[in-house]
C-alpha positions as CSV (number, residue, x, y, z in Angstrom):
1,S,-10.3,-104.1,-109.3
2,E,-14.0,-104.9,-109.5
3,Q,-14.0,-106.4,-106.0
4,N,-12.4,-103.2,-104.5
5,I,-14.9,-101.0,-106.3
6,T,-17.8,-103.0,-105.0
7,K,-16.3,-102.8,-101.4
8,F,-15.9,-99.1,-101.7
9,T,-19.4,-98.6,-103.1
10,N,-20.9,-100.6,-100.3
11,A,-18.9,-98.8,-97.7
12,Q,-19.9,-95.4,-99.2
13,E,-23.6,-96.4,-99.1
14,R,-23.3,-97.6,-95.5
15,F,-21.5,-94.3,-94.6
16,E,-24.3,-92.3,-96.2
17,I,-27.1,-94.4,-94.5
18,D,-25.4,-94.0,-91.1
19,G,-25.4,-90.2,-91.6
20,G,-21.7,-89.8,-92.2
21,Y,-22.0,-86.9,-94.6
22,A,-24.3,-85.0,-92.2
23,A,-22.3,-85.9,-89.1
24,E,-20.3,-82.7,-88.7
25,S,-23.3,-80.6,-89.4
26,D,-25.4,-82.5,-86.9
27,A,-22.7,-82.3,-84.3
28,R,-22.4,-78.5,-84.7
29,K,-26.2,-78.2,-84.4
30,L,-26.0,-80.1,-81.1
31,V,-23.2,-78.0,-79.8
32,A,-24.9,-74.7,-80.9
33,G,-28.1,-75.8,-79.2
34,L,-26.2,-76.3,-75.9
35,G,-24.7,-72.8,-76.2
36,L,-21.1,-73.7,-77.2
37,R,-19.9,-71.3,-79.9
38,S,-18.4,-73.0,-83.0
39,D,-15.1,-71.2,-82.7
40,R,-14.6,-72.8,-79.3
41,L,-14.5,-76.2,-80.9
42,E,-11.1,-75.5,-82.3
43,L,-9.6,-74.9,-78.9
44,P,-7.9,-77.6,-76.7
45,I,-10.1,-79.1,-74.0
46,G,-8.0,-77.5,-71.3
47,A,-8.8,-74.0,-72.6
48,L,-12.5,-74.5,-72.1
49,S,-14.3,-73.4,-68.9
50,G,-16.0,-75.9,-66.7
51,G,-19.4,-75.1,-68.2
52,E,-18.1,-75.4,-71.7
53,R,-16.5,-78.8,-70.9
54,R,-19.8,-80.0,-69.5
55,R,-21.6,-78.9,-72.6
56,L,-19.1,-80.6,-74.9
57,E,-19.4,-83.9,-73.0
58,L,-23.2,-83.6,-73.1
59,S,-23.0,-83.0,-76.8
60,R,-20.8,-86.0,-77.3
61,I,-23.3,-88.2,-75.5
62,L,-26.3,-86.9,-77.4
63,F,-24.5,-87.2,-80.7
64,A,-23.8,-90.9,-80.2
65,G,-27.5,-91.6,-80.9
66,S,-27.8,-94.2,-78.0
67,D,-31.0,-96.0,-77.2
68,L,-30.4,-95.3,-73.5
69,L,-29.2,-92.1,-71.9
70,L,-27.8,-92.2,-68.3
71,L,-27.6,-88.5,-67.2
72,D,-26.3,-87.3,-63.9
73,E,-27.3,-83.6,-63.2
74,P,-27.3,-82.8,-67.0
75,T,-28.5,-79.2,-66.5
76,N,-25.6,-78.1,-64.3
77,H,-23.5,-75.4,-65.9
78,L,-26.1,-74.6,-68.5
79,D,-27.5,-71.2,-69.0
80,A,-31.3,-70.6,-69.6
81,D,-31.2,-71.0,-73.4
82,A,-29.1,-74.2,-73.4
83,R,-31.2,-75.6,-70.6
84,D,-34.4,-75.0,-72.5
85,W,-32.9,-76.6,-75.6
86,L,-31.9,-79.7,-73.6
87,L,-35.4,-79.9,-72.1
88,S,-36.9,-79.8,-75.6
89,F,-34.4,-82.4,-76.9
90,L,-35.2,-84.8,-74.0
91,R,-38.9,-84.2,-74.4
92,S,-38.8,-85.6,-77.9
93,Y,-36.2,-88.2,-77.3
94,R,-37.5,-91.6,-78.3
95,G,-35.1,-93.8,-76.3
96,A,-35.0,-94.7,-72.6
97,L,-33.8,-92.1,-70.2
98,L,-32.4,-92.6,-66.6
99,V,-31.7,-89.3,-65.0
100,I,-30.5,-88.0,-61.6
101,S,-31.3,-84.3,-61.2
102,H,-32.4,-81.6,-58.8
103,D,-33.8,-79.6,-61.7
104,L,-37.5,-79.7,-61.1
105,D,-38.5,-78.6,-64.6
106,L,-36.5,-81.3,-66.1
107,L,-38.0,-83.9,-63.8
108,D,-41.5,-82.8,-64.7
109,E,-41.0,-82.5,-68.5
110,A,-38.8,-85.5,-69.4
111,I,-39.6,-88.4,-67.1
112,T,-42.5,-90.8,-66.7
113,R,-41.4,-92.8,-63.7
114,V,-39.7,-92.0,-60.3
115,I,-37.6,-94.5,-58.3
116,H,-37.6,-93.4,-54.7
117,L,-34.8,-94.8,-52.5
118,D,-36.1,-94.9,-49.0
119,R,-33.2,-95.1,-46.5
120,E,-33.4,-94.0,-42.9
121,A,-29.7,-93.6,-42.3
122,E,-26.4,-93.6,-44.2
123,E,-25.5,-97.1,-43.1
124,A,-29.0,-98.5,-43.4
125,T,-30.2,-100.8,-46.2
126,G,-32.5,-98.9,-48.5
127,E,-35.8,-99.9,-50.0
128,I,-36.8,-98.9,-53.6
129,V,-40.4,-97.7,-54.2
130,E,-41.6,-97.0,-57.7
131,Y,-44.0,-94.2,-58.7
132,R,-45.4,-93.6,-62.2
133,G,-45.8,-90.1,-63.5
134,T,-43.9,-86.9,-63.4
135,Y,-42.0,-85.6,-60.4
136,S,-44.8,-83.4,-59.2
137,Q,-47.2,-86.4,-59.4
138,Y,-44.6,-88.4,-57.4
139,L,-44.5,-85.7,-54.7
140,V,-48.3,-85.9,-54.3
141,S,-48.3,-89.8,-54.2
142,R,-45.4,-89.9,-51.9
143,E,-47.1,-87.5,-49.4
144,R,-50.2,-89.7,-49.5
145,D,-48.1,-92.9,-48.9
146,E,-46.3,-91.3,-46.0
147,E,-49.6,-90.1,-44.5
148,R,-51.1,-93.6,-44.8
149,L,-48.0,-95.2,-43.3
150,S,-48.0,-92.8,-40.4
151,K,-51.7,-93.4,-39.6
152,M,-51.2,-97.2,-39.9
153,A,-48.2,-97.1,-37.6
154,E,-50.1,-95.0,-35.0
155,R,-53.1,-97.4,-35.1
156,Q,-50.9,-100.5,-34.7
157,Q,-48.9,-98.9,-31.8
158,S,-52.2,-97.9,-30.1
159,E,-53.6,-101.4,-30.5
160,I,-50.4,-103.0,-29.1
161,K,-50.6,-100.7,-26.1
162,R,-54.3,-101.4,-25.6
163,L,-53.8,-105.2,-25.7
164,S,-50.7,-105.1,-23.5
165,T,-52.5,-102.9,-20.9
166,L,-55.5,-105.2,-20.9
167,A,-53.3,-108.3,-20.6
168,D,-51.4,-106.8,-17.7
169,S,-54.7,-106.1,-15.8
170,M,-55.6,-109.8,-16.0
171,R,-52.3,-111.3,-14.8
172,G,-52.0,-112.9,-11.3
173,Q,-55.7,-113.6,-11.0
174,T,-57.6,-116.7,-12.0
175,A,-56.4,-119.3,-14.4
176,K,-59.0,-118.3,-16.9
177,R,-57.9,-114.7,-16.9
178,A,-54.3,-115.9,-17.3
179,R,-55.2,-117.7,-20.5
180,V,-57.0,-114.6,-21.8
181,A,-53.9,-112.5,-20.9
182,K,-51.7,-115.0,-22.9
183,N,-54.0,-114.7,-25.9
184,L,-53.9,-111.0,-25.7
185,D,-50.1,-111.1,-25.6
186,N,-50.1,-113.3,-28.7
187,R,-52.3,-110.9,-30.6
188,A,-50.0,-108.0,-29.6
189,E,-46.9,-110.0,-30.7
190,R,-48.5,-110.8,-34.1
191,I,-49.1,-107.1,-34.7
192,R,-45.5,-106.3,-33.7
193,T,-44.2,-108.9,-36.2
194,N,-46.0,-107.2,-39.1
195,Q,-45.7,-103.7,-37.6
196,V,-45.0,-100.9,-40.2
197,E,-42.7,-98.0,-39.4
198,G,-43.9,-94.5,-40.0
199,P,-41.9,-92.3,-42.4
200,A,-38.7,-90.9,-40.9
201,A,-38.7,-87.1,-40.2
202,R,-37.1,-85.2,-43.1
203,R,-33.6,-84.1,-42.2
204,T,-33.1,-80.3,-42.1
205,I,-29.8,-78.4,-42.6
206,E,-29.0,-75.2,-40.8
207,L,-25.6,-73.8,-41.8
208,R,-23.7,-71.1,-40.0
209,F,-20.5,-69.4,-41.2
210,P,-18.3,-68.0,-38.4
211,P,-17.7,-64.2,-38.3
212,P,-14.8,-63.2,-40.6
213,P,-11.6,-62.0,-39.1
214,S,-11.1,-58.2,-39.4
215,C,-9.2,-56.8,-42.4
216,G,-8.4,-53.6,-44.2
217,R,-11.0,-51.5,-45.9
218,T,-9.9,-52.5,-49.4
219,V,-9.9,-56.3,-49.7
220,L,-8.8,-56.9,-53.3
221,T,-7.4,-54.8,-56.1
222,A,-6.9,-56.0,-59.7
223,N,-4.9,-54.1,-62.2
224,G,-5.0,-54.8,-66.0
225,L,-5.5,-58.6,-65.8
226,W,-5.1,-60.4,-69.1
227,K,-5.5,-64.1,-69.8
228,S,-5.0,-66.0,-73.1
229,Y,-5.0,-69.6,-74.1
230,G,-2.8,-69.9,-77.1
231,A,-4.0,-67.3,-79.7
232,N,-7.3,-67.0,-77.9
233,D,-7.6,-63.9,-75.6
234,V,-10.2,-64.8,-73.0
235,F,-10.2,-61.3,-71.4
236,A,-7.9,-58.3,-71.5
237,D,-7.2,-55.3,-69.3
238,V,-9.6,-56.1,-66.5
239,S,-9.3,-53.8,-63.5
240,F,-11.5,-53.5,-60.4
241,D,-11.4,-53.4,-56.6
242,V,-13.6,-54.9,-53.9
243,G,-14.3,-53.3,-50.5
244,R,-14.7,-54.9,-47.1
245,G,-18.1,-56.6,-46.8
246,E,-18.9,-56.1,-50.5
247,R,-20.4,-58.8,-52.7
248,L,-19.3,-58.7,-56.3
249,L,-21.1,-60.9,-58.9
250,V,-19.0,-61.9,-62.0
251,M,-21.3,-62.3,-65.0
252,G,-20.7,-63.3,-68.6
253,L,-21.5,-66.0,-71.1
254,N,-19.7,-69.4,-70.9
255,G,-16.1,-68.9,-72.1
256,A,-16.1,-65.2,-71.0
257,G,-13.3,-66.0,-68.5
258,K,-15.3,-66.0,-65.2
259,T,-13.6,-69.2,-63.9
260,S,-10.2,-68.2,-65.3
261,L,-10.5,-64.9,-63.3
262,L,-11.4,-66.6,-60.1
263,K,-8.5,-69.1,-60.5
264,I,-6.1,-66.1,-60.9
265,L,-7.4,-64.4,-57.8
266,A,-7.2,-67.7,-55.9
267,G,-3.6,-68.2,-56.9
268,E,-4.5,-71.4,-58.9
269,S,-3.5,-69.8,-62.2
270,E,-1.4,-66.8,-63.4
271,A,-2.4,-63.9,-65.5
272,D,-0.4,-63.3,-68.7
273,L,-0.4,-59.6,-67.9
274,G,-1.4,-57.4,-65.0
275,D,-1.5,-58.2,-61.3
276,F,-3.7,-58.2,-58.2
277,E,-3.2,-57.5,-54.6
278,L,-5.0,-58.7,-51.4
279,G,-5.6,-56.1,-48.7
280,L,-4.3,-55.9,-45.2
281,S,-4.9,-59.2,-43.2
282,V,-7.0,-60.7,-46.0
283,S,-7.4,-64.5,-46.1
284,A,-9.0,-65.8,-49.3
285,G,-10.9,-69.1,-49.6
286,Y,-11.7,-70.5,-53.0
287,Y,-14.6,-72.8,-54.0
288,A,-13.8,-74.5,-57.3
289,Q,-16.8,-75.6,-59.4
290,E,-14.9,-78.7,-60.6
291,H,-13.9,-79.6,-57.0
292,E,-10.2,-79.5,-58.0
293,G,-9.2,-79.2,-54.3
294,I,-10.7,-82.5,-53.3
295,D,-8.3,-85.4,-53.8
296,S,-9.0,-89.1,-54.4
297,G,-7.5,-91.4,-51.9
298,V,-7.9,-88.9,-49.1
299,S,-10.8,-89.2,-46.6
300,M,-13.2,-86.4,-45.8
301,I,-11.9,-86.0,-42.3
302,D,-8.3,-85.8,-43.5
303,H,-9.3,-83.0,-46.0
304,M,-10.7,-81.1,-43.0
305,R,-7.7,-81.7,-40.8
306,R,-5.4,-79.9,-43.3
307,D,-7.8,-76.9,-43.4
308,S,-8.6,-76.6,-39.7
309,E,-7.1,-76.5,-36.3
310,L,-10.4,-77.4,-34.6
311,G,-9.4,-81.0,-33.7
312,D,-11.3,-84.1,-34.7
313,E,-14.3,-83.4,-32.5
314,G,-14.7,-79.9,-34.0
315,V,-14.1,-81.1,-37.5
316,R,-16.7,-83.9,-37.2
317,A,-19.2,-81.4,-35.7
318,L,-18.6,-79.1,-38.7
319,L,-19.1,-81.9,-41.2
320,G,-22.2,-83.0,-39.4
321,M,-23.6,-79.5,-39.9
322,F,-23.5,-80.2,-43.6
323,G,-25.2,-83.6,-43.2
324,L,-21.9,-85.6,-43.4
325,S,-21.7,-87.6,-40.2
326,G,-20.9,-91.1,-38.7
327,D,-18.5,-93.3,-40.5
328,K,-19.1,-91.3,-43.7
329,V,-16.3,-88.9,-42.6
330,F,-13.8,-91.7,-43.1
331,Q,-14.9,-92.3,-46.7
332,D,-12.5,-91.7,-49.6
333,A,-13.5,-88.2,-50.9
334,G,-13.0,-89.4,-54.5
335,T,-16.0,-91.7,-54.1
336,L,-18.4,-89.0,-52.9
337,S,-21.3,-87.8,-55.0
338,G,-21.2,-84.4,-56.6
339,G,-23.5,-83.0,-53.9
340,E,-21.3,-84.5,-51.1
341,K,-18.2,-83.0,-52.7
342,T,-19.9,-79.7,-52.7
343,K,-20.7,-80.0,-49.0
344,L,-17.2,-81.0,-48.2
345,A,-15.7,-78.1,-50.1
346,L,-18.1,-75.7,-48.4
347,A,-17.2,-77.2,-45.0
348,Q,-13.5,-76.6,-45.9
349,L,-14.3,-73.0,-46.5
350,V,-15.9,-72.6,-43.1
351,A,-13.0,-74.4,-41.4
352,G,-10.5,-72.0,-43.1
353,N,-12.0,-69.0,-41.3
354,H,-11.5,-66.7,-44.3
355,N,-12.7,-63.1,-44.7
356,L,-12.8,-63.2,-48.6
357,L,-14.6,-66.0,-50.4
358,L,-14.1,-66.7,-54.1
359,L,-17.2,-68.8,-55.1
360,D,-17.5,-70.5,-58.5
361,E,-21.0,-72.0,-58.8
362,P,-21.2,-73.1,-55.2
363,T,-24.7,-74.5,-55.4
364,N,-24.2,-76.9,-58.3
365,N,-25.1,-80.5,-57.4
366,L,-26.9,-79.5,-54.2
367,D,-30.4,-80.6,-53.4
368,P,-33.0,-77.8,-53.0
369,M,-32.9,-77.9,-49.2
370,S,-29.1,-77.7,-49.1
371,R,-29.0,-75.0,-51.8
372,T,-31.5,-72.8,-49.8
373,A,-29.5,-73.4,-46.5
374,T,-26.2,-72.4,-48.2
375,G,-27.8,-69.2,-49.7
376,T,-29.3,-68.3,-46.3
377,A,-26.0,-68.8,-44.5
378,L,-23.9,-66.9,-46.9
379,A,-26.5,-64.1,-47.1
380,A,-26.1,-63.6,-43.3
381,W,-22.3,-63.7,-43.5
382,P,-20.7,-60.2,-43.3
383,G,-17.5,-61.1,-45.1
384,T,-16.4,-60.2,-48.7
385,M,-17.4,-62.3,-51.6
386,V,-16.6,-62.6,-55.3
387,I,-19.3,-64.9,-56.9
388,V,-19.9,-66.7,-60.1
389,S,-23.4,-68.3,-60.3
390,H,-26.3,-69.1,-62.6
391,D,-28.5,-69.8,-59.7
392,V,-31.1,-67.1,-59.6
393,E,-32.5,-67.9,-56.2
394,F,-29.0,-68.1,-54.7
395,V,-28.0,-64.7,-56.2
396,E,-31.2,-63.1,-55.1
397,A,-30.5,-64.3,-51.5
398,L,-27.0,-62.8,-51.6
399,A,-28.1,-59.5,-53.0
400,P,-24.8,-58.5,-54.6
401,D,-23.7,-54.9,-54.4
402,R,-22.0,-54.7,-57.9
403,I,-21.5,-56.8,-61.0
404,L,-18.4,-57.3,-63.1
405,L,-19.3,-58.1,-66.8
406,M,-16.8,-60.4,-68.5
407,P,-14.9,-60.4,-70.7
408,D,-14.9,-56.6,-71.0
409,G,-14.4,-56.1,-67.2
410,Q,-17.2,-53.5,-67.1
411,L,-18.4,-52.6,-63.5
412,D,-22.0,-51.7,-62.7
413,Y,-24.4,-51.7,-59.7
414,F,-26.6,-54.7,-59.2
415,S,-30.3,-54.3,-59.9
416,A,-33.5,-56.2,-60.6
417,E,-32.6,-56.1,-64.3
418,S,-29.3,-57.8,-63.5
419,L,-31.1,-60.6,-61.8
420,E,-33.0,-61.3,-65.0
421,L,-29.7,-61.8,-66.7
422,V,-28.2,-64.2,-64.1
423,A,-29.6,-67.4,-65.7
424,L,-28.6,-66.2,-69.1
425,A,-25.0,-65.4,-68.2
């Protein structure tokens, strides 16, 4: 009918105006920009790596064309090219952007205002202070503010002490001197009422991993490992061994099977073909990048109790080493931030007293101070490690002995040239 034709024509025009005909092309451009290959789009979500799922979710958010983007650590799991593409996209984004990130380049290139939450302790009520400009400009302004507050607090404390001392020297003498002492006390009290507090000292973290238990010379041997998801072969015929005290870095593009390999070695998944064997007296600990081992509804201290025989006092001391202290230890682990989950998972590794660590992006979500402390602690640990990481600083601190290139399973010695590829792989 004429009415239906008109409805169809109007709907078609609206579809075209809204970009319907270009939607799939635009979506594929976004996905390609974030480094997710087009053939991976045909796979079920469960077949994608953690990095690929993060890219897909980020693509979905950007494709929605929102006027406001709320992004929590958006550059985690991204290689150098995808990260550069995202920075370019956000730099030209015309809407409002609210971001939480430890990526200093992102904070300098994409933001115009910083909201500083000043809170002295976990249970304290915080105060919000606003700074205009980039993150680097915020650091300069914040340092000036802290210096100003510190000097003001010192001056006020010095004046209170001077007035109190002077008042004390006049007590017990004449009535006139007693009145002067009272006035001095009032002046000191007025300063106390409006007294500012100097900035709290910045908390530092110093981590220590216990010496690993002794084990055989060959810690891990893998023979012809093969993993597929449906018709998609992720990797095939991967064989290698790892010696006692060796550090093996697993490298490859997103989707090359790095996480799948570590899950197999950790016993979280099974290879379709091939097998692996742990050496004599080897105890393996696994850090999962998606925190699969952390359960909602279970407190932090209960997570630690099932991984350690230290007792509550020892467990709380261990959590405190990672900056998780006080009543925080009784908090539901499912409500923790990404950084807090990372610290809990690392604390579980320490409590497990392992001599082989399988680490899948262990510095994701950590603030710069905690990331450096973790790298320093692991660098000093003499145990065996199989590592997946895009963090150049972390990898450089660990100084791996060899690299395993996925999906081909090719082994090579680590070198300065390898370090240049870490952010790309």
